[in-house]
N, C-alpha and C positions, 0 to 999 in steps of 0.2 A: 663401703657404701652398699646399702641393700640393693639387690637387683630389681629391675622393673619387670612386672608381670603383665602379659597381654591377656585380656579378657574378651570373650565374645559378648555381644550386647543383648542376647536373647533374654527376655524376662522370664523367670521361671513360673510366673502365674499370669492369669488373664487380667490385664490392666487396660481398661478401655477409655478412661477419662483423661483429659489433659487440660492445661490452662488455655483458655480462649485468648487469642491475640487481640489486643485492643483495636477497635475499628479505626480506620483512617478516613480522613476527609476526602482523600483521593485514592485512586488505584495505585498500588505499589507492586513492584515486580515479585517480591518474595511472597506477598499475600496471594498474588495471581498463581504462582507455582504451588502454593500450599493447598489450593483447591483440588489439585490432583494427587495430593499425598493421602495415604490411607493407613489405617491400622490393620495389620495382618494377624488374624487370630487362628490358633490351632486348638482344637478341642478333641481330646482322646476319649473314646467311648468303649465301654465293655458292656455289650448289650445296650440297655437303655440307661446305664449308669455312667456318669461322667467321672473319669479317673485321672484326668490331667488337663491342664490348660497351659498355654504359652502365647506370647504375642511379640510381634516386632512391628516394623514400619515398612512402607513401600511407596512407590509413586508410579503414576500412569505414564506409559510410553505410547499407548494407543487408547482409544476411548474405552476399551474393555479388556486391557491387558496391563498387568502390574509387574514391576521389577522389585524384587526383595532379595535378601540374602538366602543362600541355600540352607544355612543352618536354621533359619526360621521355620522352614517347611520340611526339614529333614525327616521328622517322624511321619509326616503325611506321605512321603515317597516310600518309606519303609513299610508302613501299614496303611495303605490307601483305603482299606475297608473299615478301618477303625478310627481314623483321624479325619476330622472335618476341617476344611480351611474356610475361614470367614474373612470377608473384605469389608471393612467399615470405613466409609468415606468421611471426608471432613465436613461435608454439607449434606443437607437433606434429612430424611427421616428413615432411610432404609439401609440395610446391610445386605450383602450378597454372598452366596457360596461360590468358592473358586476351586480351580483344579490346576495342578502343575502341568505346564505344557513344555517347559524346557528347564534343565537342571544341570549345573556345572559345579561340582563339589570343589574342584581345585580353585576356581575363581571365586567360590562362595557366592554364586549368583543363581537366581531362579526366576522364571517367568510364570506368572499366574494369569489365567483367563477366568473371567466371570461373565454372567449374563444378567440382563434385566435392568441395566443402567449404563450411563455414559459418564466418563470423567474427562476433564481437559488435560491432554498429554503435556508433559514437560519436554523441553528441548535440551539436547546435549551441546555443550560448548566445546568446540574442537580446536580453539586457539590456544596459545600458550598461557600458562598460569605462572606468575612471578612470585618468588618468595616475598612474603609480607603482604600479599594481596588479601583483601577482606574476603572471608568466606562465611557462609551461613548454613547451619544444619537445621533441618526440619525433621520432626519425628515425634514419637510418643514414649518419652523416657518413663520407665517404670516407677522411679522414685516420686515423680510428680503425680502419677496416677494413684499411688498408695496414699499420698497425702490428701488427695482431693475427692476420692471416690466416696459417695454417700450411701449408695445402694447397689444391688446387683444390676439394676437397670443402667447405671452409669457405665457399666463395663461394655455395653454394646450400643451406646448412643453416639451417633456421629458428632464429632467435635473437631475443632481446628487443631493442627499440630503445634507443638512447642517450637519456638524459634530461639536459636542461640548463635552468637557471632564469635568469630575469632580470626586468626590469620593463617594463611598457608605457610607451612614451615619448610617442607622439602618433599621430594619424591623419593620413595624408598621401595625396596623389595621385601615382601613378607611371604615366606614360604613359596618363593618363586613367582609371586604375583605382584605386579606394579601397584603400589598404593600411594595415596597422598597423606602425608603427615600434617595435622592441623591442630589448632588450639580451640576450636569451637566446642563448647560444652556439650557432651553427649553422655548417655548412660545406658544401662541395660534397658532394652526396649526400643532404642534408636536403630537397631539392626535393620538394614534394608532401606533406611530413609536417605533422602538425597543430601549431598553436600553441594551447595550452590555458589556461584559467583554473585557479585553485587547486582547483576541484572536478572537473577533468578534462573540462570541456565545451569543444568546439572554438570558438575565436573567430577563427581565421584559418588560412590554408594557407601555410606557409613557401615562399618563391619566390626570394628574392634576398638578397644581402648587400652591404654597402659595405666596401671596404677602403681605408683611407687611408694615405698616405705620411707619413713624418716623425712617426710616433707618433700619428696621428689615430685616434680610437676607431672601432671597427667597429660597425655596426648590422645588424639583420635586418629584412627586409620580409616581411610575410605578407599574402596576399590577404584582404581584410576579410570578415567574416561576411556582410554584406549582399550582397557580390558572389558569394559562394559560394551563398547562398540563391537568388539570381536565376538562377545557372547551373543549380542542381538543379531549380528550378521550370521553366526552359525545357526541360530534358531530361526532364521528366515523372517525376522521381525523388522519391518520398516520403522524408522524413527526419524524425528525432526532433529536437525543439527544446524548450528550456527557458528561461524568462525569469525564474525565481526567483533572486535573488542568492545568492551562494555563502556558506555558513556551515559551520563544522566540524561533523562528526558528533557530537563530544563535547559541544559547546555545545548542539546541537539535542536530543540525548538528555537532557541535564540539564534544559533548558527544558521538554521534553515530559514528563519525569517529574514536574516541578512542576505542569504543566498537568493530567496524569492525576490527581495527588493532589487538586488543586482540584476536578476533575470528580467524583472519588469522594466528596469531602466534600460537594459540592453535591447529589449523588445521595442520600447518606445523610441530609442535612438534608431533602430533598424527601420521602424515605421516612418520616422521623419526623413531618414535618408532615402527610403523608397519613394516617399511623396515628393521629395526634392528632385529625385531622378525623373519621376513621371512629369513633374512640372517643367523641368528642363527639356525633356523630350517633346512635351506639348508645345513649348515656346518655339523650339526648333521647327516643328511642323507648321506652326502658325507663320513663322518667318518665310518658310518655303512656299506656303500657300499664298501669303501676301505678295511675294515676288512674282509668283505665277499669275495671280489675278491682275497685278499691275501690268505685267507683260501682255496679257490678253487684252486689257483695256487699250494699251498703246497700239496693239495690232489693229484693233477695230477702228481706232481714230485714224491711223495711217491709211487703212482701207477706205474709210469715208473720204479722206482727202484725195486719194487717187481717183475715186469715183467722181468726186466733184470736179476735179481738173479734167478728167476724161469727158464728163458731160458738157463742161463749158467749151472744150475744144470741138466737140461734136456740134454744138449749137453754132459756134463761130464758123465751122465748115459749111453749115447749112446756108448761111448768108452768102458765103463765097460762091457756092453752087447756084444759088438763086440769081446772083448777078451775072452768071455765065449762061443763064437760060436752062440750066439742068434742074428743072423744077422737081422731077421725081426723086432724084438723088438728094436734093435739098430737104424734101419732106422726110425721107428716111433718116437723114442725119439729125434733123430737128427732133423727130420722135425719139430716136435712140438717145440723143443728148438729154432730152427731158426725163426719160426713164432713168438714165444714169444719175442725173442730179437728184431725182427723187430717191433713188436707192442710197445715194450718199447721205441724204438727210435722215433716212430711216436708220442706216447703220450708225450714224452719229447719235441719234436720239436713243436708240436701244443698245448703246455700247455698255459693257459691264461696268459695275460701280467701282471695281478695284478692291472690294472687301473680300477676304478669303472665305470660302465655304468649308467649314470644319465638321467632322463627324461629331455626333452628340457627346460621346465619351471624351473626346479631345477637348471640346469646348468646356465641359464641366470642370476639367482640371487645369484650364488655362491659367488660372490665377496662381497655381502652385500651392499656396497656403491653405486652400480649401480642399485639397485632395482628400478623398475619403480614406480613413484608416481601415486596416484589416479588422473585420468584425469577428467576435467570438463565436457567432453562430454560423459555423462553416463545416461542411462535410470534408473529412480528411481521408476517408477510406480505410483500408487495412493498414494497421501499424503494429510494430513490435516494441514493447516498452521494456527497457533494461534498467535494473536497479542501479542507483548512484550511491555506492557505499558511504562516501564521504558526507552525504547529506541525509543518511538514513540511520535509524536506531532500530535494530532487530533483536528481539529476545527469543521468539519461538517460531516465527513465520518462515516460510520458504522464500528463497531469494531468486527463484526461477524467473525467466522472462514472462511477461504478460502480453499475449496477443490480444488485439482488439480491433474492432471496426467502428470508427467514429462517424456518425451521420449528422445531418443537420438537425437543429432543434434539440440538442442534448440527447440524442438517441445512440446508445452504445450497443453494439452487436445486434442491432435490429430488434431488441426485445427489452432493454433496460432503460427506463426514462430517468434522466438527470434533470435537475432544476437549476436555474441561474441563481447564484448566491455568492456573495463576497468576491465578485469580479471573476468568477469561474463557474463551471458546472459541477454540481454536487449531488451525491446520493448517500443515504445512510442505510447500511445493510444490517438487519437484525435477524440472524438465522434462527431456526427452530431448534437445532440440535447442538449448537456450539455455545459456549459462554463468552462470546466475543462480539462486540459491536464495531463495525468498520465505517468510518467516514471516508468516502471515496470522492476524489476531486480530479477534474481534468481542465486544463487551460489550453485551448486550441492555439492561442497566440504563441505560447512558448513550448507547446507540446510536452507539458509536464503533467504526469499522472501521480497522484499521491494516495496512499492508503494509511490513514491514521487509525490505529486499533486500540480499543479499550478492552482489557481482559477483566471480565465482570464476574461478580459473585452470582450465585443462583438467584438470590432475591433481587439483585439489581437487573438481571436479565429479564425477570418476570415484569418488572416495572417498565423496561424498555419495550418489551413485546406488547404490553398493555397500551403504551403510548403509540405504538405503530398500528395497532388494530389488526384487522385481518391481513394476512400476507398478501401483498399486491400481486395482481396478475402481471405476468411477464410480457409486457407489450409497451410500445412507444405510442405517444399521442401528441398531437398539436393542439388539442382542445384546451383552451385557457382555463376552463373550469376544472378539468382533470389535473392539469399541471399545478393549479393552485392548491388542489387537495393534496397532491404529493408534497408540495412545499410546506403545507400545514403539518403533515406527518413528520417531515424532517425537523421542523422546529420543535415539535412535541418530544421527539426522541432525544434531540440534543439537550433538552432540559433535564433529562434523567442521567446524563453522563457526568462522571467526575471531572474536576477542573483540568486534570492532566491525563493524557493517554499513557499507555505502556510502550507503544511502538509508533514509529512513523517511517513508512517506506516511501521513498521518492524515486520515481522512474523517469527516464528520458525516452521519449517515443520518437520513432521515425519509420519510414518505409523500409521494411526489411531489417529494422533495428538500427 
């Protein structure tokens, strides 16, 4: 059997065109990552004369930094004064000049920095990859470029990378470097392009292929994620990483909807139980107050009876003293007896009714069933929100805790105004620099915070920014006209979003976490 030969994937000529991926009706994770994939071009100059071209692929790990293979930019590191590096993004109308800021020939990795633009960074997947898992390669294969290029302008025109799918075969060692063996179709020119999992997270950097003779199957080699992480760490380059396994957004939204329903039911049950407890406490207070009022009424009536008896005795004694000739004493007894009888009448007439006197709040809940529920418009103060992984779908976002201060009227952190919508408080964030729209929501009753993220194309972001209008002033307001204007912006932005998001991050919030 003929031996297998390993080939580097660097294209020997400048090939800048690729097949455009068909547009989708909704955002998908691979297309989202593709927006940060670039063609890396090297142009060798002798004076003003071009003497050589080459190209590979790369992907953003920061808005202005690109990972590619070391062999793609090898000549630029050897002859920095004679070889120019070009970075051609997948969107827009501009290309950028880059420079190598980190280089590792053993791992076959390089880091390129460029200025003048920003790209959406990809995230590394740090979890396990299982044999047979679906993998996707993105890049600029030279054979596609050769077949589709119509003119020299096509070589430097930004265009989407080619996507190919396959399966993860095994983890191997190639020249002492950990690599991932896979069956996604790649060719010369794919060098430096990302190998992704089904959620669009980077699991490797495509670097080489095998080509067999006599019908042997070909395989691709990608520099493994651990080698890439070590390279970026040595270069001092921060990067996003996610370890949560890949699930489809449809499954996650369905599961999370069920979880929301359960949480709402639990909250309603808790409210009913709290209302019942308040009603029981109120009824107990009423019983105690009624008993005390009746006891007070009885005391007054007993006092009136005693006064009446005492007055009658005094009047009777006055007659006795009168018959004995003790007129002065008789007058005093008659007067005292009359006053005592009058006091008895007054005490009886003005005796308490026996009805309990309750505080206003206690009377309001006396019926039990009419107890007021916990309202959504409440200030909760400082909270720490922690991600709930089993309810979240994360492809590129940080999973760090989110601190917040929640005030009354939908005011977050004293400067961000939310609006009431869908039974909770909502805000849609459309940043100027990023290609991400975030639908933020907070439910004070369940203390659940959500960040539903849409990874958007450049054109879709422009539409969202147009719907948003001028960037809102960071302040809170109780003015109904101002909040209505915010609600109108939210509705307008929502109309520009695709049917499904890429991520949904669900947090549980509490005091101190």
